Phi, psi and omega in degrees: 000325180299318181294326179294316177296325176295321178297316179296323177298315175297324179298308184292332173298340182254010178277082180259130183283149175210158181281179182290138185267167167251182183223133170250122185217165178164203183231146174241115183233163177281130182302326185270322183259343181072008175277157176296142178272080186294133179092356176292165183236133176249121188219157172284123188302131177080004178236182176259007175285110188212163176217143178278154175270128183282183185300321180273008180091358183274161174210157173223129181228103177290136182219155171292151177304139181159187182242129190228153164263130187247135178239136174245123184226152170196142180301127178095357179235150176290129180294146174250136175232134183239107182277158170064037178278126187262129175245128181252152184295127176070010179243163180249122176259127181265131177218110179259154182221138174252111185262143184242133180302142178280131180274348181270161177296148182286137175238170182289127185240135175250120179245123178276117180188188183242122179287127178268112185263350186269000181275159181293321177299314181298317182298313183295322175297319180295317178303314186293325181273356183301149178271348183232176173286119184212148176233166181191181177209134188262166176296325178303324180281327182292322183290349179273353182249180173263007185302127187267334183213176186296331179298318178286335181288310191291335182290352174277354187264140182309135177075011186246135169230166178240133180249141181055027173072000182209349182252140187272139174238124180241127179052042176076006181256130185297174191301331182291344181263012184235133179263135180240130177241137174251114184057042176070014176241140177305136187276148175281154176240130178258014179270135177283328189259356176203156180277352190297142173289131182277104188293340184287352179276351186255107182299143182293336186294339183263359185278131174271316179195161176229125180238137176243109180272121186256349173237154187277161170204163187301325185279351180267156181303140178282348181259102175194158176232306177278317179175171175249118185264126175241118174257127180246129173273165182294142184220326183267157184229126174273320184209156177296134178202157174222134179226145176229127181241135177228131176219150171246145181227146180227132176260138180296336183281335190215333189298131177073012180253150177282166173094008177286127186264138187211147172278176179280102189293152167274173185288342182255005178301331179295344179254002174094016177211160184273144181275006183111353183298329180262004182303143179302123179289157177303328180306320180268323184292341179275353178292147182230177176298328179281331182236090187269347179243151181291139179265172181300314178296323178295319181288328178295322182275331192241000185297334181288340180281351179273117177287125179270078182229083177253349172251137180273167174276154173250123186225175176267129182290132178258168177295152172289142181234136178228134179230143172216141177233122182244134181227120177246126182224145174222145181201169182238136172241096189067240180257013178265123179263129180233135176232147182226129176240121179233134180223132171240128180236145181216136176221144179225104190235159176223133178224139181216138173203161181250126180246147176260126181236134182223155171221146190238159173286188184298136180266131180258106179300344176290340180233074190295339182262008180258116184290126175302154177291142179283145171276323173207160171226101186251152170239118179260121170267102184257121177242128184229119171257132185224137175234132178230127174239119185232143179227125172248130180217099188241141173239143168232126185239116176259102180294317172193195188290346186252348186222132177218137177244149175225138178229117187237139180222131176229130176226138182219129172244121189228118179238135178232142180237101183249129179239127176238126175248112185257117181232146175140173184275142169245107188282348186266353189273341182208167183307318179253001178094157175241147175260134186255153170214075190262156176230146167228125180239107195233110174250137178227149172224140179231131175241126183227130173236136176222126181225142179220139171236126182217171180210153175230131188222126175265123184229169176081173180301135178057025178051041183276358180230132180246125176253130176232143180212156180204144172232140183219160177216132175241141175229135178228133169230129175233127185232131174239083182270127174057061172281116186249131175228146175208160178235138171233134183224162170205161182300135182283128176242102185296336176282343181224074182281156171061228182290349179286340183272114181283347184296140182285155171277150176249125179291129182271134182230115174196194188253031175252155190301333185282346189244121171042058182239159175231125187237138180225132180215146178223136175234126172235135180219134178237134180231131178243136182225150173210143181213156177202155178208142171239130180237121176246133185254130179252153181294130181259227184288332178204188188270000175299136182298333179290338181256015179270138171288142185231137173241127184238135171228131184203178183213160173214134176221145185214136172236123182233135178229132180232140172237124175237135182218127178224151177218141179230139182232142176234144168289130178226156180284141174287168188302318182251050186303134179278118181301332181298329178291321181296341180271356183287156178287169186296332182295332184237348191299332181253029172300157183302325183290347179267001179262103175204165187267009182245301185246359186244216181255147166238163178253130186239134177276127179248022177289141174244173189292341177274358184278006171218148181204159172239138180230152179215139183223125177239126180237128173231127182226147172221152185209157172220135183208169180207165174234128182235100175280088187295333180204182175297336187252334192244128180233131180238128177229151179172188182157198180222142175238136179240127181238124170254133179221136172235122176239133181226149178210139186221141176217154182304335184273355184277138176290324171209148185298148171288137172207133174230125177239119183220146170241128182238136173262119189237092177279160177209151179212128178232142181223142179232128175242119179268111175294315176204194182291345182242355182233131178210160179234134178242148173219146180208148176216141183200167173241136178223173180232167175217113187264144174298148181264169182306308187297328185285339181255356176280128178279053185250134180250128184234138179266120177270101184296321185297316181265352175063046173212169180257148175237130185224155182264177180219112186277016176251007182294149180237161176292135175271153180239138186231135176251123188245142174218136184223143171218127184214135173260136181230136180233128181240094181301316174222178180294345181249009184227150178207151171226131183218149177225131182217158173232154180212156176215141176222136176241135182244143162239135181063041179298136182268119184233144172274129183218162175291139180261138184282116179218166173271158181098177187263353179288152183256123177241134178252135177222196186228143177218159170269127175267130184303326179203154179202166173215158178219122186229135183198172179231137177231138177230137181220142175215132172232112188215137174249170182265010178293128184083352175263348182208155175261000178285121183304322182294313182292329179296340183270002184261139174222162186227148175228130177218133170214146183211153178223138170244125192225142173224137176220157176215136178234138181250120180262145176286098184283351176267355182289157181301128180088351181259340184301128182051031185225302188286144175277134178231174181051057185222167176292158171299144178301129176086000181277126177260138179293335177209153177219131182229127169234136179220148183210138174242127182232137174240126180227118177242096186289328181296323180255005175060050174243139170222131179227135181217147172227125185233148182227144180210141173209142176234149183284173181298140184217153181281117176283312182224130180282130182264205181215184183276350186255264189269345187239099174284159181293157178254124183244127175275128184270160180300149179217127181271127184239127178237131178236139179237139178213146178227130176233135182226119172283137180237107183072210181259357187241325188259150173217129181250133179227135176224155180178179179217134174251154181056048187300325181282336178049050178284157182296136163276119187236126174239110188242159179282137175259082186298316184275004176056034179261006179076011178231159170254114183214163176061232183291341181295340180292341178254355186265081182271134169282321183200134176211142181194165172244129180281342179088158173283155187229110185251150182217154170219123185220159181227134174241135176238122182255114183289000000 
């Protein structure tokens, strides 16, 4: 909460009023060809007030009323200067320029301005100049879609899919194989079961660009498998501006409908955190190893502090609301230029759907057409309320042409209130089966802060040396206060299922996590980071910057500490329990008058010593690398990175703490061959690692109510080593278009995989193992093309296309002779989460003159393993393909208003997770009807308004 108040204070300090602006606009074209000079810059002479030239040669530069000297510049062209251009308040001044190519040899030119990195032209030029294999998405592309957060943005990038709506999968490798950096600093993770950054917490409105590096280099992190994701938030400012966006969203599954389930909210749930209403009461927190059950005096003093809320409220679902406020400011302090980008975003959403969940008895391969008997058939009614409050507050300070500082701050407060009502028969619990009516009431809050202070300095003769440095701090708090679960059962009557059966349900009371339990958990993590790099440029074939040899030396260090603590309590019967109390309904059975040590209920702590742990990780890395432009066509980059890592974890139940200390030498080499200015070929090879995470080595067991399985750690995990190879051809028809085709190969030793654990009983346990070897092989295709120049029809010229697709194959080999794996573990199968194909396509129409934007986007991913099974009781769960279509329309009204409408998930196809009974990695025959989980998320429609001051 302190970080939220700080963010608001910083915001209002920067709310500076200003008068109505005027506009300078026009076209910049080549004098010889009459084509637009894409990428040129139009700026107020001697200042940082500038605007880029778009694909059609047009530009727009908002300015305060006054008289200006205007300069138009681009490398290879003679600069144009227009003195005495008058800009009037509320009016548009037109200024066109014809630029002529320079006939003289190029010399070093310094232009004072602000580089705009969020445009499509800037992104494609960055991709073209990159020294490694990289893909990306710009803010220009993001604003044309309805994507609400970073999770929806990144799935448009080649080879990328999203799992569980928030975790990233790159080239078929699950989230644990991908490193995510926010503004070049490692992102914090608020997830207890994975280290992955949850992309759904970052609003799309604050993103400047997203880059995914798919091949290694010395200056990049050494820990990655699929790729390194760099997300950059907006930082530079062209002109002072303020924008306010408000949108309403409606889901076809629940909006304006009755029956939405909700817990009893606290007064601060609207801000994404609990006010203490759900905090563990002293009655429970005072229990110890010696006193695990509540005593009579404790119950007498504290029974009133226990909220008797095991049944949710049923309400009418309202539309989702989203707000965002953006403030951009620039000013000068003497000769120092300062720009500030501040953004506050808020969303309050509700989602509900009904899913069908089933589990089956043993499958007999001798009878492949015989469906196994079901163990249960449940229907889960899942209601999720979510509140997100986000603050971005970034500064950029240009001290002079040689020195620049950046200070970036990101804060996110995210609260979710999830209620699941599970109903249906369980045929395995009694001779004739039991019918269930279970509830799970789960509130979570996550607080994340990430801050970085960094600088860039040009030093030495002719500014041939660049020094960059950064220091960062991440803070994470995750709280699960009073997570309540219970089971209610009655004898199953197939002739009177569900509401047709008048018999009452009986509340189940025992000491397992699923029945009448209260769970409390807290995670705190602090991370400190520091990095630095020196780059020196040597004279090459000539003085052009592209032909300079470069030597880079740098370091990265990180210290991370995590504390996790959880406690679970169950209601249990006293010695002389009164049966009349046991027959009461769920609404009253745990009333305070029923809590006593003789005839009622007592609360017992069932926490074990593994349910809390402390972890610490120290990473120190150093590297040396270089760039060698050996000829006009051939460029070579590479070097070596050395990483030392010490990871330790301790819990009260451990005989000795877990510790792994490893040093890895990680070489990399990348080569680029330019056939001409528009065609090039890239190749890259590198070695990287993948380290086990705290949760994966903690011997802590957690019950996942939604998926009905247990998750446990393995303190024998080792760091995986990965050998990477890439080859990609790239073609750039224009500065705003590209076509690429690439292949990649990855070989793993000790790959870390989530697999089913061999135990007795019907419960499903998931754990982690090292697979001795695995490989990942694929092809990626990407095309960004407009119809400009292919037609003279003005309407068609405004249409552009994006298409990317991936074909991927992977195989993992498990040690079948290892303890617990014999005749049990599945081997020679795809990696978990890997899809054999991914396709993204988009059609965009943009009419800048009339302020229209229209887009249609399509996405499909191939079948992938959601959960790895075994050879005995648990077949793998495979998620089947689903076709997704999104439509969006944006219309500008005047100079201030913008209206946006659209619909997501237009086809509303089923999300299907089915059993692979015959273990062949495919869903066929009877498996098409054997669902582990299936549901429809519904279409999601929106209407929004943006006002720019």
